C-alpha positions as a Markdown table, in Angstrom:
| # | Residue | x | y | z |
|---|---|---|---|---|
| 1 | Met | -122.4 | -55.1 | -1.9 |
| 2 | Asn | -124.8 | -53.5 | -4.7 |
| 3 | Leu | -128.0 | -51.5 | -4.5 |
| 4 | Glu | -130.2 | -54.3 | -3.4 |
| 5 | Asp | -128.3 | -55.6 | -1.2 |
| 6 | Glu | -128.1 | -52.4 | 0.9 |
| 7 | Leu | -131.9 | -51.3 | 0.5 |
| 8 | Arg | -133.1 | -54.9 | 1.9 |
| 9 | Lys | -130.6 | -54.7 | 5.1 |
| 10 | Ala | -132.3 | -51.1 | 5.6 |
| 11 | Leu | -135.9 | -52.1 | 5.2 |
| 12 | Leu | -135.4 | -55.1 | 7.7 |
| 13 | Arg | -137.9 | -55.4 | 10.1 |
| 14 | Glu | -136.6 | -54.5 | 13.4 |
| 15 | Glu | -138.2 | -54.6 | 17.1 |
| 16 | Pro | -138.5 | -51.5 | 18.8 |
| 17 | Pro | -136.5 | -50.7 | 21.7 |
| 18 | Ala | -137.9 | -51.8 | 24.8 |
| 19 | Gly | -140.2 | -49.6 | 26.4 |
| 20 | Phe | -140.9 | -47.4 | 23.3 |
| 21 | Ala | -144.8 | -48.1 | 23.0 |
| 22 | Glu | -145.0 | -46.9 | 26.7 |
| 23 | Arg | -143.2 | -43.4 | 26.1 |
| 24 | Val | -145.6 | -42.6 | 22.9 |
| 25 | Leu | -148.6 | -43.2 | 24.8 |
| 26 | Ala | -147.1 | -41.2 | 27.6 |
| 27 | Arg | -146.4 | -38.4 | 25.3 |
| 28 | Ala | -149.6 | -38.9 | 23.6 |
| 29 | Ala | -151.1 | -38.1 | 27.0 |
| 30 | Ala | -149.4 | -35.4 | 27.7 |
| 31 | Gln | -150.5 | -33.4 | 25.1 |
| 32 | Ala | -153.7 | -34.3 | 25.3 |
| 33 | Asp | -153.5 | -32.4 | 29.0 |
| 34 | Ala | -151.5 | -29.7 | 27.8 |
| 35 | Pro | -153.6 | -26.7 | 26.4 |
| 36 | Ala | -153.2 | -26.6 | 22.2 |
| 37 | His | -150.8 | -23.4 | 21.6 |
| 38 | Arg | -153.1 | -21.1 | 19.3 |
| 39 | Trp | -151.6 | -18.3 | 17.2 |
| 40 | Trp | -153.4 | -15.7 | 19.4 |
| 41 | Arg | -152.3 | -16.6 | 22.8 |
| 42 | Leu | -149.2 | -15.6 | 21.5 |
| 43 | Pro | -148.2 | -12.3 | 23.1 |
| 44 | Arg | -146.5 | -10.6 | 19.9 |
| 45 | Met | -148.7 | -12.3 | 17.7 |
| 46 | Arg | -152.0 | -11.2 | 19.5 |
| 47 | Leu | -150.2 | -7.2 | 19.7 |
| 48 | Ala | -149.6 | -7.7 | 16.1 |
| 49 | Ala | -152.6 | -8.5 | 15.3 |
| 50 | Val | -154.2 | -5.6 | 17.4 |
| 51 | Ala | -151.9 | -3.3 | 15.6 |
| 52 | Ala | -153.2 | -4.7 | 12.1 |
| 53 | Cys | -156.5 | -3.9 | 12.6 |
| 54 | Ala | -155.8 | -0.7 | 13.9 |
| 55 | Val | -154.2 | 0.1 | 11.2 |
| 56 | Leu | -157.2 | -0.9 | 8.7 |
| 57 | Leu | -159.9 | 1.1 | 11.1 |
| 58 | Ala | -157.6 | 4.2 | 10.8 |
| 59 | Leu | -157.5 | 3.7 | 6.9 |
| 60 | Ala | -161.1 | 3.1 | 6.8 |
| 61 | Gly | -161.7 | 5.6 | 8.1 |
| 62 | Ala | -159.1 | 8.4 | 6.6 |
| 63 | Gly | -161.0 | 7.3 | 3.4 |
| 64 | Tyr | -164.9 | 7.5 | 4.9 |
| 65 | Arg | -164.0 | 11.1 | 5.4 |
| 66 | Gln | -162.4 | 11.8 | 2.1 |
| 67 | Trp | -165.8 | 10.6 | 0.8 |
| 68 | Gln | -168.5 | 12.7 | 3.2 |
| 69 | Gly | -166.1 | 15.7 | 1.6 |
| 70 | Glu | -166.3 | 14.6 | -2.2 |
| 71 | Met | -169.9 | 14.3 | -1.5 |
| 72 | Ala | -170.7 | 17.5 | 0.4 |
| 73 | Lys | -169.0 | 18.8 | -2.6 |
| 74 | Gln | -171.0 | 17.4 | -4.7 |
| 75 | Arg | -174.1 | 18.5 | -2.8 |
| 76 | Thr | -172.9 | 22.2 | -2.8 |
| 77 | Leu | -172.5 | 22.3 | -6.6 |
| 78 | Val | -175.9 | 20.9 | -7.1 |
| 79 | Ala | -177.3 | 23.5 | -4.6 |
| 80 | Leu | -175.1 | 26.7 | -6.2 |
| 81 | Gly | -176.5 | 24.9 | -9.8 |
| 82 | Ile | -180.4 | 25.1 | -8.7 |
| 83 | Ala | -179.9 | 28.6 | -6.6 |
| 84 | Gly | -178.0 | 30.2 | -9.8 |
| 85 | Gly | -180.9 | 28.8 | -12.1 |
| 86 | Glu | -183.3 | 30.3 | -10.0 |
| 87 | Leu | -181.8 | 34.0 | -9.4 |
| 88 | Arg | -181.3 | 33.9 | -13.2 |
| 89 | Ala | -185.1 | 33.3 | -13.4 |
| 90 | Thr | -185.8 | 35.6 | -10.9 |
| 91 | Gln | -183.9 | 38.0 | -12.7 |
| 92 | Ile | -185.5 | 38.0 | -16.0 |
| 93 | Arg | -188.8 | 38.4 | -14.3 |
| 94 | Val | -187.7 | 41.1 | -12.6 |
| 95 | Arg | -187.0 | 43.0 | -16.0 |
| 96 | His | -189.8 | 41.4 | -17.7 |
| 97 | Ile | -191.6 | 43.6 | -14.9 |
| 98 | Leu | -189.6 | 46.9 | -15.3 |
| 99 | Ala | -190.2 | 46.4 | -19.2 |
| 100 | Glu | -193.5 | 46.6 | -18.8 |
| 101 | Arg | -193.6 | 49.3 | -17.0 |
| 102 | Ala | -191.4 | 51.5 | -18.6 |
| 103 | Gly | -193.8 | 50.2 | -21.8 |
| 104 | Ala | -196.2 | 51.6 | -20.0 |
| 105 | Thr | -194.9 | 54.7 | -18.4 |
| 106 | Gly | -193.0 | 55.8 | -21.9 |
| 107 | Glu | -189.6 | 55.7 | -20.2 |
| 108 | Thr | -186.7 | 54.9 | -23.1 |
| 109 | Gly | -184.2 | 51.9 | -22.5 |
| 110 | Ala | -181.8 | 54.0 | -21.1 |
| 111 | Arg | -184.0 | 55.1 | -18.5 |
| 112 | Met | -185.0 | 51.5 | -17.6 |
| 113 | Glu | -181.2 | 50.5 | -17.2 |
| 114 | Asp | -180.1 | 53.3 | -14.1 |
| 115 | Arg | -182.7 | 51.4 | -12.0 |
């Protein structure tokens, strides 16, 4: 036999076995009545999904805490810079006032530094 004859024989129409249509309809009806299996209904998959969510929340929380720490550090550095600037300005004003008083009373610079 050649290939064409084998293909014709394999592709010939055949009548289905007796009761084939009834079995197909019965199986379709049974599957329609059964609840659909969804992945989250499986205990292992549900547990894995919950564990993955817990890990993601923990990582997000840790990242947020680190971000909060960095922001607090930046705010502290800004506050210290402002306070340092104010302290320098106050020291300059005090020295200026002391220099004016020393000049008015005739004190020397050496005595002004002793104060």
